C-alpha positions, 0 to 999 in steps of 0.5 A, a space after each residue: 500500500 502507498 504511504 500517504 505523505 504531505 508531498 503526495 497530498 500536495 500533488 493531488 491538491 495541485 491537480 484538483 486545483 488545476 482541474 477546477 480552474 479548467 472547469 471554471 474557465 469552461 463554464 465561463 466560456 459556456 456562459 458567454 456562448 449561451 448569452 450570445 445564443 440568447 441574444 441571437 434568438 431575441 434578434 430572430 424574435 424581433 425580426 419575426 415580430 416585424 414580419 408579423 406586423 407587416 403581414 397584418 398591414 398587408 392583410 388589412 389592405 387586401 381586405 379593404 381592397 376586396 371590400 371595395 371591389 365587392 361594393 362596386 360590383 362585377 363588370 365583365 367589360 372591364 
């Protein structure tokens, strides 16, 4: 069996410390990437909202046009 010494404990703690530091760095990187992804999704939602508004305006205009055409009646000569 291996004898546990202060040097062995110190080496193990240094290795654990390095692993924790690496995990901390990776977690920070993941947070940055997640923030970027969230911002991109917000941008897509804004764009979709603008398209929805434009589509609603177009639909309203078409309904007004269809209503005006229905009121003037059908003229086969035109």
